[in-house]
C-alpha positions in Angstrom: 13.4 -4.5 -2.8 12.2 -2.8 -6.2 10.2 -0.3 -5.9 11.6 1.6 -2.4 13.4 4.7 -1.9 14.5 6.9 1.5 13.8 10.6 1.4 15.8 13.2 3.4 13.6 12.7 6.7 14.1 8.9 6.0 10.6 8.2 5.3 9.5 4.8 3.1 8.3 5.3 -0.1 7.5 3.5 -2.4 6.1 3.7 -6.1 2.2 3.1 -6.1 2.3 0.5 -9.2 4.3 -2.0 -7.3 1.9 -1.0 -3.9 -0.7 -2.2 -6.7 0.5 -4.9 -7.6 1.1 -6.2 -4.4 -2.6 -6.0 -3.6 -3.3 -8.0 -7.1 -0.8 -10.5 -5.6 -2.3 -10.7 -1.8 -6.5 -10.8 -3.7 -5.6 -13.4 -6.5 -6.8 -10.4 -9.0 -6.8 -7.0 -9.9 -8.3 -4.6 -7.2 -11.1 -2.4 -7.7 -10.5 0.7 -5.9 -12.9 -0.2 -3.0 -11.2 -3.2 -2.7 -7.7 -1.4 -2.6 -9.0 0.8 -0.7 -10.3 -2.0 1.7 -6.8 -3.7 1.9 -5.3 -0.6 2.1 -6.7 0.6 5.4 -8.0 -2.5 7.2 -5.5 -4.5 7.8 -4.9 -5.9 11.2 -1.7 -6.3 12.9 -2.1 -8.6 16.3 -5.2 -7.0 17.6 -4.4 -3.2 16.2 -6.0 -1.3 12.9 -3.2 0.3 10.6 -3.5 2.1 7.6 -0.7 1.4 4.9 -0.2 5.1 4.0 -0.7 6.0 7.6 -4.3 7.0 7.3 -7.5 5.8 5.5 -7.6 6.1 1.5 -11.1 6.2 0.5 -12.4 4.4 -3.1 -12.1 7.6 -5.0 -8.5 8.4 -3.9 -7.6 4.7 -4.6 -9.2 5.0 -8.2 -6.7 8.4 -8.7 -4.3 6.3 -7.2 -4.6 3.5 -10.3 -3.9 6.5 -13.0 -0.5 7.3 -11.3 1.5 4.2 -11.0 5.1 5.9 -11.3 3.8 8.4 -8.3 6.4 7.4 -4.9 4.0 8.2 -1.9 5.1 7.4 1.9 4.4 4.3 3.4 4.0 3.9 7.1 6.3 1.5 8.8 3.6 -1.0 9.7 2.7 -1.1 6.4 6.3 -1.3 4.7 6.5 -4.7 6.9 3.8 -6.0 5.5 5.0 -5.5 2.4 8.1 -6.8 2.9 6.7 -10.0 3.6 6.8 -12.8 1.2 4.2 -14.3 1.7 1.7 -11.5 1.6 -1.4 -10.4 4.4 
C-alpha cells in the first residue's frame, strides 16, 4: 500500500498525509483537528480501545500533523491493520 515504509526496527511507518486522507474517506469529509484526534484515538477493536499512533494525540497535535503531510510516523500494528482494510473503520 502506498505511503508505507519499514524502519530498521521493523516498525510500521506511514506518511501523515496518507493517514489524514484515510480519515477523510472514513468520515466523508476533510477532518477538523478534533475529528482527526477522535478518529485516531477512539477506535475500538473487540471491546478494547487502541490508538492509531500507539498513544493518544490531542487536537493540537493533530493540527500540527496537518501541516506536515510528508512526515513519516510510526503506526501501531492494530492501526496498520485498521488502515489496510478496504472498508475503513
